[in-house]
N, C-alpha and C positions, 0 to 999 in steps of 0.2 A: 459089696454091690452098690451101684449108684441108684439113686431114686428115679423112678419112672416119671418122666415129665412130658406134658403136651405143650408144643411150641406154636406160637403164632408170631411170624416175623413180618414187619411192615416197615416201609420207608416213608419218611416225612421230609418234605423239602420246604422249609420255612422261608429261607432267603436263598438267593443264588450262591452265597458263600457258605451256607449251612446245609448239610445233609445229615440227618440224624437217623441212626438205625436203632429201633426200639425192639427189644426182645422181652417178651412177657412169659412167665411160667405160671401154670395153674396149680403147681404142687410145691410150694414152699422153697426149700433149699435148692440151689443150682450148682452143679458140679462144673469145674473148669473145663474138663474134657468135652462136655456137652456144649458149653458156650463156644469153645473153639470150633467144634463141628458145625454149629449153627452159623458162625461167622464165615467159615469156608463156603457153606452152601450159599450164603448171602453174596459173597464176592463172586462166586461162579455165576449166579443169576445176573449180577450187574455186568460181568464181562460178556455173557451171552447177549444181553440186551444191547450193549455197545457194539458188538460185532454185527448184530442184525441191523442196527441203525445205519451202518456204513455200507451195507450190501446194496446192490443195484436191483431195481425192479425189472420184471420181465418187459414192461413197456419201454424201458430204457435200452434194452438189448435187442428187441425184436418188434416187428410190426405184423399186423394181421394180413394174411395174404388176400388180395382182392380189394382191400381198403386202401385206396391210393388217391393221389391228386391227379388232376388232368390239366394239361396245358391248353390255353386258349390264346388266339391272336386274331388281329383284324387290322384293316387299313382304314385310317381316318384322316380328318382334316382339323387343324388347329387354327382358329381365327382370333382376331383381337390383338395381334402382336404389334409392337411399337416400331414398325419399320424394320424388323429383324427377321422377316419371313424369307421364304425361298425366292431366289432370283428366277423369275419365270422363263427367261431365255435359256437357262441351263437345266431347268426341271420342268419339261413340258407336261409331265403327268399331273403336276399340281394344277395347272390351268385346265386340263381336261377334266379333272375331278370337280373343280368349281363349276365349269360349264355344265357338266352332267347334273350336278346337284341343283343348279338354278333352273335347268330344264324341267326337272321333276317338280319344282315348286311353281311352274308356270311362267317362268321368266325366260323369254326367247331372245337370244343374242343375235345381232345382225351377222350374216355370213361373213367369214373372214375377219371378224373382230378379234384383235389381239389384246388380251387382257394384261395389264401391267399391275401385278399384285405384289405388295410388300408386307402385308399384314397377315399372310396366310402361309401355312407350312404343312407339307404332307408328312404324316407320322405313321409309325407302327405301334399298335396298342397290344400289350400282352397282359395276361392275368393267369392266376392259378385257381382252378375250380376245386375246392376241397371236397373230400368224400361226404356223401349224404347231404349235399347242398340242395336246398329246396327252392322252387320258384318264388321269387320275391326277396330272397336273401341278397344282401349286398356284399360285394368283394372289392378289394383294392385292385387298381390297374396301374401299369407303368406305361408312359408315353415317351417314345423316342423318335427323333427326327431321322428321316431317310433322304432328305434333300440337302441343300446347302444353306439352310437357315442359320442365322447367327445366334439366335437365342429363342427359347420357348417361354421365357419368363413373362407372366401376365396373360398367357393365352388361354383360350377356352376350347376344349375338345367338343366337336359336334357329335351327334348320335352315331355311334360306331357299332356294328354287329361283331361279336366275337365268336369265332368258330373253333371247333375242335378238329381232331385228326380226321374225322369222318365227314368234314365239310358241312356240318350242321350247326346252326346258331344255338349257342347255349347261354349267352348273356348279351346285354346291351350296355354300352359305356357312354358316359357323357359327364362333363363337369369342368371345373376350373383347375388348372394345373398348379402344383406347388413345386417350384424349382429351387433347389438348395444352393443357389449361387447368384453372383451379381457380376456385371461387367459394364464397361463404358469405353467409347472410342471417340476421338476427335483429332483432326489435323494429322492423321497418319499414326497417332499414338493410341494404344489400347491397353486396358487393364482388365483382368478377369480373375475372379475368385471362384473356385470349384467349377463344376461342369454345368453348362447352360443348355445343352441339347437333349436332356432327358429330365422328365418330371414324373410326379406321382399324384394320383387322385385317390384319396382315402374314400372307401365305399363308393367308388366311381362307377361301378357296374352293377346291374341288377340281374340276377339269375333268372332265365326264362325257361330252362328245360332241366329236368332232373336226369342225372346219370345213374342207371340201375347199379346197385352195389350189393353183392351177395356176401353174406356172413358165413363163408365156408361152402363146401360141397357135400350135400347129404348129411351124414351124422358127424362129419369131421370138420374141424377148422385147422388151418395151418398157420404156424408162426414162422416168419422169415427173419432170421438174424440179420441185423444191419451189417455185420462183419462176419464172414465165415470163420467159425471156430468150433472144432469138434468138442473141446472141453466144455465150453459154455452150452452147447446143444445138449450134452449129456447131463449137465447140472440142471438145466431146465426140465428135462424129462424126469429126473429124480425128484425135483421139488414138486412138480405137478402130481406125480404118482403118490408122493407122500401126503400131499394136501387133499387130493380128491379121490384117491383110490388107485390101486395097482392096475396096470394095463391100460390106463386112459391115454397116456402119452407115449409116443415112440419117435425116435429121430430117424429121418430119412437120409440125411447126410449132415455135413457140417453147417448147413444153413437153414434147413427146413425141419420143423418139428410138428408132427401131426397129433392133434388132441381130439378125443371123442367128446362131443358136446351135446347138450339136450336138443331135441328137435323143435320144441316149442320156442318160438322167437323171443318171447319175453324172458323165459328161463335162460335162453342162450345168451342174451345181452347181459344178464346178471352174472352168468358163469364167466363170460369173457372179462367183465369188469374185475371179478375176483381173481381171475387168472393173471391179468396184467399187473396186479398189485403184489404178486408173490415176490419175495426177496430172494435174490440169487447171489451167492458169494462167488464173484468172478475172479479170474486170474489177472495178472498184470497185462497191460497192453503190450503188443509187440513193439520192439525198439524200431523207431522210424525217424528219418530226417526228411523234412519237406523243404525243397529248394524251389524258389521262384526265380527262374533265370532272367526274367524281364526286369524285376525290381531289385534283385540281389538279396531278397529276404531268405533267411534260413531259420527254420523252426525245428526243435528237437524235443521229444518227450523225455520223461524222467528215467526211462529204462535204457537209454543210450549209454554205452560204455566204450572205453578205448583199451586196446592192447598196446604194449610198449612199442614205440616207433620213433624214428628220427626224421625231421622235415627240414629241408633247406629251401628258403624262399628268397628270391630277388626280383627286382622289377626293372624294366627297360622303358624309358620315356623319351619321346621325340618331341621337341618344342620348336615350332616354326614361327618366327616373328617377322612381320612385314612392316616396313617403315616407308612412308611416302617421301619421295625425293623430287624436288623441282629443278629441272634443267633449263637454264636461261641462255639465250644466244649472246654472242659478243656485242658490244655497242656498235651501232651502225651496221650490224650484220643483217643478212637476209633470213636468218633462222627464226623459229617460233619457240615460244616457251612450251615445254613438254613436261607432264607429270608422270613419273615412273615409280615403280615399287622396288625396294631393296629388301631381299629376304635373307634372314639369318636362321640357319638350322643348327640346333644344339641337341646332341644325343647324349643322354645320361643313363648310366647303368649303375644301380645301387647294388652293393655287394650283398650276397645272400649269406645268411647265418644258419648254421646247422643247429637245430634245436631238438633236444631229446625230450619226448613226451612220455611220461610214465603212465602206467595203467590207471585209468579213471574208473571209479566205482559209482559215481553219482554224476548227475547232470551238472552240478556246480563245478566239479573237478574237470569235466570235459570242456566247459566254457572257459575255465581258467587256463587250461592247457592250450586251447586254440588261440586265445587272446595273447598268449606268450609269444606266438610267432609274429604278431604285429602286422596282420594282413587286413585288407579291406574286405567287405562282404563279397564283392565280385571275385576277388582272389580266393576267398574261402570256398567258393563253389568248386573250383578246380582242385583245391587241396582235399576237400572231402571226397571227391570222386577218386582221386589217387589213393587216399587212405583206404577207401572201400576196396579198390583193386588189390592193394597190398595185404588185405585181410586184417588191418588194425582197427577198423571201425566196425563195431558190433551193432549194426543197425541196417535197415533197408533204406535205400535212397529212392525218393520219389520226386521227380522233376515236373513242375507244373508250369 
């Protein structure tokens, strides 16, 4: 018989490269079988801790129903531009806005007066009102030109009311614009870096009205998954019932999970905080390929795989070259010198090559196989759609 021992296992981390497991016994001699058993328990606890550390929290998978952002927008005027404002002959609403604003300030313009403004631009101001925003809180705003201004750089937004979907004012915006671009033009030549017709004002709006937000209906709060997934909904229900008691959570469908919460508001806030910090061991994301048809960008996640397929790709190019030709009349003739164009058309067809793509089990292999065809991103869009139709691309295509 082995000796009965009481164990106390602890971990000490002295340096990042040193992790020491200390096993102490309170009863003299230690048997190897008991040491082996203690080490197994220690490794299992470390593995469980590592698994939990990589799990996703409930707040990363779902949001609380009713706790949402609200969109605000308003019409405003930007002044102080360096001659890059709206051309008033083509944007009459800018002149009307200035005349109306001056009239409210007691400045009466002569009847029929035509204003020629170059330093003013009409803009749309947008903002996002976060949940539980209180009067006096400041939020960021985005300012975008709606006329034919050349640049908003250096402009100042005048006081602009921001309204919600119910046409009520929830914030007031004003401030100096920050435009992340630069440009210059002279003598018919121009140079521009980034976009000059939209800018941002940090903390440029002050909240004037609170939007009522309810933390659930009655004794229940509802969690809405950001992506419909029956497996994750079931995992959230299991985790909540294990942590807080059986019967508290139930899944309504693949997106909504109802949880019974305390009625006291203070206790409910604490309960929701603990609920959102629960760790959920999620499954892999669905295989998806995102295609931007305007820019030719293709993005794939790590679960995309390929079935064996063969691809032939060739390209057809048409090149048209125009060369100016000067035709002069004979000496002492009555003709005139005429400038004409001579066009050369060249049609080139590159031979397509049949490429065999083996089954890919990782994203790196998929990218390597697609690059073997030697296509451009624009051609890749068509190839991916054809591969999906042929059943060789194991992923969902989403075109944006």
